C-alpha positions in Angstrom: 0.0 0.0 0.0 2.8 2.4 0.8 4.4 1.9 -2.6 1.1 2.7 -4.3 0.8 5.9 -2.3 4.3 6.9 -3.2 3.5 6.4 -6.9 0.3 8.4 -6.6 2.2 11.3 -5.0 5.0 11.1 -7.5 2.5 11.2 -10.4 1.4 14.6 -9.2 4.0 16.6 -11.0 3.1 20.2 -11.8 3.0 20.4 -15.6 4.1 24.0 -15.7 7.2 23.2 -13.6 8.4 19.7 -13.3 10.5 20.5 -10.2 7.3 21.2 -8.3 4.9 18.5 -7.1 1.3 18.6 -6.4 -1.0 16.1 -4.6 -3.8 16.3 -7.2 -3.4 12.7 -8.4 -3.2 11.4 -4.8 -6.2 13.5 -3.7 -8.4 12.6 -6.7 -7.5 9.0 -7.1 -6.9 7.9 -3.5 -7.7 10.3 -0.7 -11.2 11.3 -1.7 -12.4 7.8 -2.6 -10.7 6.4 0.5 -12.5 8.9 2.8 -15.8 8.3 1.2 -15.5 4.5 1.4 -14.3 4.7 5.0 -17.3 6.9 5.9 -19.7 4.4 4.1 -18.0 1.5 5.9 -18.4 3.0 9.4 -22.0 4.0 8.8 -22.8 0.5 7.9 -20.9 -0.9 10.8 -22.5 1.4 13.3 -26.0 0.7 11.9 -25.4 -3.1 12.0 -24.1 -2.9 15.6 -27.0 -0.8 16.8 -29.5 -3.1 15.2 -28.3 -5.9 17.6 -27.0 -3.9 20.6 -28.0 -1.1 22.9 -26.8 2.5 22.6 -24.9 1.9 25.8 -23.0 -1.0 24.2 -22.4 1.1 21.1 -20.9 4.0 23.2 -18.7 1.5 25.0 -17.4 0.3 21.7 -16.9 3.8 20.4 -15.0 4.9 23.5 -12.9 1.7 23.5 -12.0 2.3 19.9 -11.1 5.9 20.6 -8.9 4.8 23.5 -7.1 2.3 21.3 -6.3 5.0 18.7 -4.9 7.2 21.4 -2.7 4.5 22.9 1.1 4.7 22.3 1.0 1.6 20.1 -0.8 3.7 17.4 1.3 6.8 17.7 
């Protein structure tokens, strides 16, 4: 995945000055679709979880996930 991102970033060369780079290719072909797909995924996940669990259980899950993202292991 990292190699693909490097290629996308390197493809974003400013046509008027090849020494300058832009992130247009990365943003258009990866970032925007990735954000939209991630949003869609978490909407579906939360709806499915709430269909079978209480709001209290959902909040516990959200808080636990937030805690994990803040732990030193992820930083």
